N, CA and C atoms as a LAMMPS dump frame, in Angstrom:
ITEM: TIMESTEP
0
ITEM: NUMBER OF ATOMS
324
ITEM: BOX BOUNDS ff ff ff
-5.0000000000000000e+02 5.0000000000000000e+02
-5.0000000000000000e+02 5.0000000000000000e+02
-5.0000000000000000e+02 5.0000000000000000e+02
ITEM: ATOMS id mol type element x y z
1 1 1 N 0.839 -1.186 0
2 1 2 C 0 0 0
3 1 3 C 0.88 1.244 0
4 2 1 N 0.387 2.26 -0.646
5 2 2 C 1.066 3.544 -0.737
6 2 3 C 0.137 4.628 -0.207
7 3 1 N 0.716 5.8 0.044
8 3 2 C -0.063 6.955 0.504
9 3 3 C 0.228 8.121 -0.418
10 4 1 N -0.824 8.792 -0.875
11 4 2 C -0.686 9.995 -1.701
12 4 3 C -1.445 11.13 -1.032
13 5 1 N -0.871 12.326 -1.097
14 5 2 C -1.513 13.503 -0.522
15 5 3 C -1.733 14.516 -1.646
16 6 1 N -2.973 14.977 -1.769
17 6 2 C -3.346 15.937 -2.8
18 6 3 C -3.798 17.24 -2.147
19 7 1 N -3.241 18.358 -2.584
20 7 2 C -3.751 19.667 -2.171
21 7 3 C -4.919 19.998 -3.097
22 8 1 N -6.07 20.298 -2.514
23 8 2 C -7.269 20.583 -3.304
24 8 3 C -7.815 21.936 -2.843
25 9 1 N -7.441 23.012 -3.538
26 9 2 C -7.827 24.365 -3.097
27 9 3 C -9.334 24.605 -3.013
28 10 1 N -10.136 23.842 -3.739
29 10 2 C -11.585 24.082 -3.743
30 10 3 C -12.33 23.323 -2.649
31 11 1 N -11.628 22.718 -1.698
32 11 2 C -12.275 22.072 -0.558
33 11 3 C -12.625 23.139 0.476
34 12 1 N -13.885 23.553 0.513
35 12 2 C -14.303 24.628 1.41
36 12 3 C -15.141 24.135 2.579
37 13 1 N -15.883 23.065 2.378
38 13 2 C -16.853 22.663 3.399
39 13 3 C -17.019 21.149 3.388
40 14 1 N -17.791 20.667 4.353
41 14 2 C -17.96 19.228 4.511
42 14 3 C -18.58 18.566 3.288
43 15 1 N -19.507 19.25 2.613
44 15 2 C -20.109 18.609 1.441
45 15 3 C -19.086 18.447 0.319
46 16 1 N -18.073 19.307 0.271
47 16 2 C -17.001 19.139 -0.706
48 16 3 C -16.127 17.934 -0.334
49 17 1 N -15.826 17.781 0.944
50 17 2 C -15 16.647 1.363
51 17 3 C -15.718 15.331 1.101
52 18 1 N -17.029 15.32 1.287
53 18 2 C -17.792 14.107 0.989
54 18 3 C -17.758 13.793 -0.5
55 19 1 N -17.87 14.821 -1.334
56 19 2 C -17.821 14.613 -2.784
57 19 3 C -16.451 14.098 -3.215
58 20 1 N -15.38 14.685 -2.672
59 20 2 C -14.027 14.232 -2.998
60 20 3 C -13.84 12.79 -2.545
61 21 1 N -14.31 12.489 -1.363
62 21 2 C -14.201 11.118 -0.849
63 21 3 C -14.958 10.135 -1.742
64 22 1 N -16.158 10.506 -2.182
65 22 2 C -16.939 9.64 -3.07
66 22 3 C -16.214 9.386 -4.383
67 23 1 N -15.637 10.442 -4.957
68 23 2 C -14.912 10.309 -6.229
69 23 3 C -13.741 9.347 -6.071
70 24 1 N -12.944 9.558 -5.035
71 24 2 C -11.748 8.74 -4.864
72 24 3 C -12.073 7.306 -4.446
73 25 1 N -13.043 7.13 -3.568
74 25 2 C -13.397 5.786 -3.098
75 25 3 C -14.009 4.928 -4.2
76 26 1 N -14.544 5.556 -5.238
77 26 2 C -15.145 4.798 -6.333
78 26 3 C -14.096 4.215 -7.28
79 27 1 N -12.843 4.634 -7.141
80 27 2 C -11.784 4.143 -8.026
81 27 3 C -11.234 2.81 -7.529
82 28 1 N -11.021 1.877 -8.461
83 28 2 C -10.421 0.589 -8.106
84 28 3 C -8.993 0.812 -7.62
85 29 1 N -8.661 0.201 -6.508
86 29 2 C -7.317 0.313 -5.957
87 29 3 C -7.213 1.282 -4.799
88 30 1 N -8.229 2.118 -4.599
89 30 2 C -8.223 3.057 -3.479
90 30 3 C -8.79 2.348 -2.259
91 31 1 N -8.002 2.309 -1.201
92 31 2 C -8.406 1.621 0.029
93 31 3 C -9.106 2.546 1.019
94 32 1 N -8.576 3.769 1.196
95 32 2 C -9.149 4.696 2.173
96 32 3 C -8.816 6.124 1.769
97 33 1 N -9.682 7.052 2.163
98 33 2 C -9.5 8.474 1.857
99 33 3 C -9.806 9.283 3.106
100 34 1 N -8.926 10.215 3.419
101 34 2 C -9.16 11.162 4.499
102 34 3 C -9.091 12.554 3.877
103 35 1 N -10.254 13.181 3.715
104 35 2 C -10.33 14.51 3.107
105 35 3 C -10.566 15.544 4.199
106 36 1 N -9.897 16.695 4.085
107 36 2 C -9.994 17.724 5.111
108 36 3 C -10.225 19.093 4.491
109 37 1 N -11.327 19.733 4.891
110 37 2 C -11.569 21.101 4.453
111 37 3 C -10.634 22.062 5.176
112 38 1 N -10.216 21.717 6.385
113 38 2 C -9.286 22.546 7.146
114 38 3 C -7.954 22.67 6.418
115 39 1 N -7.413 21.548 5.976
116 39 2 C -6.117 21.546 5.301
117 39 3 C -6.25 21.652 3.786
118 40 1 N -7.477 21.604 3.301
119 40 2 C -7.758 21.603 1.864
120 40 3 C -6.898 20.566 1.157
121 41 1 N -7.002 19.341 1.689
122 41 2 C -6.213 18.248 1.132
123 41 3 C -6.954 16.928 1.283
124 42 1 N -6.487 15.947 0.534
125 42 2 C -6.996 14.582 0.649
126 42 3 C -5.804 13.644 0.733
127 43 1 N -5.832 12.761 1.721
128 43 2 C -4.807 11.744 1.879
129 43 3 C -5.427 10.42 1.466
130 44 1 N -4.776 9.728 0.541
131 44 2 C -5.334 8.513 -0.043
132 44 3 C -4.391 7.338 0.204
133 45 1 N -4.946 6.248 0.702
134 45 2 C -4.222 4.983 0.822
135 45 3 C -4.668 4.14 -0.371
136 46 1 N -3.694 3.68 -1.17
137 46 2 C -4.047 3 -2.41
138 46 3 C -3.066 1.882 -2.732
139 47 1 N -3.5 1.004 -3.632
140 47 2 C -2.673 -0.093 -4.134
141 47 3 C -2.013 0.399 -5.422
142 48 1 N -0.687 0.549 -5.393
143 48 2 C 0.028 1.113 -6.533
144 48 3 C 0.057 0.198 -7.75
145 49 1 N -0.334 -1.06 -7.586
146 49 2 C -0.4 -1.95 -8.74
147 49 3 C -1.703 -1.767 -9.511
148 50 1 N -2.67 -1.072 -8.91
149 50 2 C -3.979 -0.903 -9.547
150 50 3 C -4.265 0.514 -10.014
151 51 1 N -3.646 1.514 -9.38
152 51 2 C -3.963 2.906 -9.705
153 51 3 C -2.752 3.777 -9.415
154 52 1 N -2.668 4.91 -10.106
155 52 2 C -1.572 5.855 -9.906
156 52 3 C -2.11 7.168 -9.342
157 53 1 N -1.26 7.943 -8.681
158 53 2 C -1.695 9.254 -8.201
159 53 3 C -2.149 10.173 -9.338
160 54 1 N -1.539 10.035 -10.49
161 54 2 C -1.932 10.865 -11.629
162 54 3 C -3.36 10.577 -12.063
163 55 1 N -3.751 9.291 -12.057
164 55 2 C -5.122 8.917 -12.421
165 55 3 C -6.121 9.447 -11.39
166 56 1 N -5.737 9.407 -10.115
167 56 2 C -6.606 9.959 -9.075
168 56 3 C -6.772 11.465 -9.273
169 57 1 N -5.676 12.157 -9.613
170 57 2 C -5.736 13.604 -9.845
171 57 3 C -6.629 13.926 -11.044
172 58 1 N -6.556 13.116 -12.091
173 58 2 C -7.421 13.32 -13.263
174 58 3 C -8.888 13.135 -12.888
175 59 1 N -9.176 12.142 -12.061
176 59 2 C -10.561 11.897 -11.63
177 59 3 C -11.085 13.062 -10.793
178 60 1 N -10.244 13.595 -9.911
179 60 2 C -10.64 14.761 -9.115
180 60 3 C -10.905 15.962 -10.007
181 61 1 N -10.033 16.174 -10.987
182 61 2 C -10.183 17.305 -11.901
183 61 3 C -11.48 17.197 -12.697
184 62 1 N -11.791 16.004 -13.198
185 62 2 C -13.019 15.841 -13.983
186 62 3 C -14.273 15.972 -13.117
187 63 1 N -14.132 15.784 -11.802
188 63 2 C -15.271 15.943 -10.891
189 63 3 C -15.419 17.383 -10.406
190 64 1 N -14.522 18.277 -10.844
191 64 2 C -14.622 19.683 -10.456
192 64 3 C -13.773 20.06 -9.263
193 65 1 N -12.846 19.21 -8.879
194 65 2 C -11.946 19.476 -7.762
195 65 3 C -10.497 19.373 -8.236
196 66 1 N -10.042 20.381 -8.991
197 66 2 C -8.676 20.31 -9.524
198 66 3 C -7.639 20.312 -8.405
199 67 1 N -6.588 19.558 -8.648
200 67 2 C -5.501 19.415 -7.693
201 67 3 C -4.53 20.568 -7.879
202 68 1 N -4.028 21.114 -6.759
203 68 2 C -3.055 22.206 -6.816
204 68 3 C -1.756 21.774 -7.476
205 69 1 N -0.972 22.721 -7.942
206 69 2 C 0.246 22.443 -8.702
207 69 3 C 1.27 21.642 -7.904
208 70 1 N 1.405 21.891 -6.622
209 70 2 C 2.407 21.201 -5.806
210 70 3 C 1.787 20.056 -5.003
211 71 1 N 0.707 19.486 -5.527
212 71 2 C -0.138 18.653 -4.696
213 71 3 C 0.216 17.192 -4.613
214 72 1 N 0.796 16.626 -5.637
215 72 2 C 0.941 15.18 -5.621
216 72 3 C 2.224 14.8 -4.91
217 73 1 N 2.034 14.107 -3.809
218 73 2 C 3.164 13.542 -3.094
219 73 3 C 2.772 12.138 -2.694
220 74 1 N 3.663 11.194 -2.809
221 74 2 C 3.3 9.847 -2.389
222 74 3 C 4.474 9.199 -1.677
223 75 1 N 4.137 8.418 -0.68
224 75 2 C 5.143 7.753 0.133
225 75 3 C 4.681 6.347 0.45
226 76 1 N 5.594 5.563 0.916
227 76 2 C 5.262 4.234 1.398
228 76 3 C 4.614 4.38 2.768
229 77 1 N 3.789 3.448 3.156
230 77 2 C 3.153 3.522 4.463
231 77 3 C 4.149 3.316 5.596
232 78 1 N 5.371 2.922 5.283
233 78 2 C 6.392 2.793 6.314
234 78 3 C 6.773 4.163 6.874
235 79 1 N 6.477 5.22 6.136
236 79 2 C 6.727 6.581 6.605
237 79 3 C 5.691 6.909 7.669
238 80 1 N 6.129 7.177 8.893
239 80 2 C 5.184 7.366 9.997
240 80 3 C 4.823 8.829 10.228
241 81 1 N 5.364 9.75 9.448
242 81 2 C 5.011 11.147 9.648
243 81 3 C 3.555 11.353 9.256
244 82 1 N 2.883 12.206 9.983
245 82 2 C 1.464 12.434 9.74
246 82 3 C 1.199 13.918 9.563
247 83 1 N 0.481 14.261 8.502
248 83 2 C 0.124 15.657 8.29
249 83 3 C -0.954 16.094 9.276
250 84 1 N -1.546 15.164 10.026
251 84 2 C -2.622 15.48 10.947
252 84 3 C -2.11 15.776 12.344
253 85 1 N -0.823 15.562 12.594
254 85 2 C -0.316 15.726 13.95
255 85 3 C -0.227 17.184 14.38
256 86 1 N -0.176 18.109 13.447
257 86 2 C -0.016 19.513 13.809
258 86 3 C -1.304 20.313 13.787
259 87 1 N -2.441 19.662 13.909
260 87 2 C -3.713 20.383 13.858
261 87 3 C -3.825 21.379 14.999
262 88 1 N -4.351 22.516 14.684
263 88 2 C -4.617 23.53 15.695
264 88 3 C -6.096 23.864 15.617
265 89 1 N -6.482 24.975 16.184
266 89 2 C -7.895 25.334 16.148
267 89 3 C -8.335 25.57 14.706
268 90 1 N -9.566 25.249 14.441
269 90 2 C -10.1 25.353 13.088
270 90 3 C -10.717 26.718 12.867
271 91 1 N -10.382 27.327 11.761
272 91 2 C -10.978 28.584 11.352
273 91 3 C -11.712 28.315 10.051
274 92 1 N -12.987 28.604 10.029
275 92 2 C -13.801 28.336 8.858
276 92 3 C -14.042 29.622 8.083
277 93 1 N -13.847 29.538 6.786
278 93 2 C -14.146 30.653 5.895
279 93 3 C -15.269 30.194 4.983
280 94 1 N -16.376 30.899 5.004
281 94 2 C -17.522 30.501 4.201
282 94 3 C -17.342 30.982 2.773
283 95 1 N -17.546 30.071 1.85
284 95 2 C -17.459 30.385 0.439
285 95 3 C -18.63 31.305 0.075
286 96 1 N -18.382 32.437 -0.588
287 96 2 C -19.47 33.351 -0.955
288 96 3 C -20.559 32.686 -1.806
289 97 1 N -20.199 31.703 -2.612
290 97 2 C -21.188 30.996 -3.422
291 97 3 C -22.152 30.236 -2.519
292 98 1 N -21.626 29.607 -1.464
293 98 2 C -22.489 28.899 -0.52
294 98 3 C -23.44 29.864 0.183
295 99 1 N -22.944 31.046 0.534
296 99 2 C -23.804 32.044 1.17
297 99 3 C -24.925 32.48 0.244
298 100 1 N -24.591 32.714 -1.026
299 100 2 C -25.599 33.16 -1.987
300 100 3 C -26.667 32.093 -2.207
301 101 1 N -26.288 30.826 -2.146
302 101 2 C -27.236 29.738 -2.393
303 101 3 C -28.065 29.392 -1.159
304 102 1 N -27.672 29.871 0.003
305 102 2 C -28.324 29.427 1.234
306 102 3 C -29.692 30.067 1.46
307 103 1 N -29.917 31.236 0.921
308 103 2 C -31.239 31.867 1.017
309 103 3 C -31.685 32.116 2.441
310 104 1 N -32.966 31.874 2.74
311 104 2 C -33.549 32.149 4.049
312 104 3 C -33.089 31.184 5.14
313 105 1 N -32.453 30.107 4.776
314 105 2 C -32.031 29.141 5.778
315 105 3 C -30.936 29.708 6.702
316 106 1 N -30.244 30.743 6.257
317 106 2 C -29.188 31.356 7.073
318 106 3 C -29.751 32.35 8.074
319 107 1 N -30.989 32.749 7.935
320 107 2 C -31.572 33.766 8.797
321 107 3 C -32.22 33.099 10.02
322 108 1 N -31.439 32.88 11.039
323 108 2 C -31.96 32.249 12.248
324 108 3 C -31.556 33.011 13.459
């Protein structure tokens, strides 16, 4: 198993992370996906004999979640460093498009 990390600048909210997770989990060879709106990234555990990080990036792009230019990194699972170990408090920035679409539901 291998691990790939993708920077996805358009990950703004939980519904985006669910969509990214659905796209990646539907691919053969993908074992697990951890998508984060906080870090605007997706960490994928995959079988390198079945799929490549480039193919995953193409699938994300065709689903409307283009990968950032410096985004593709992959390592063996023997690497124990974790991008999740440095989490701090979460600051949420609401996408203006989401605000415009929310209508009266935001008025509470």
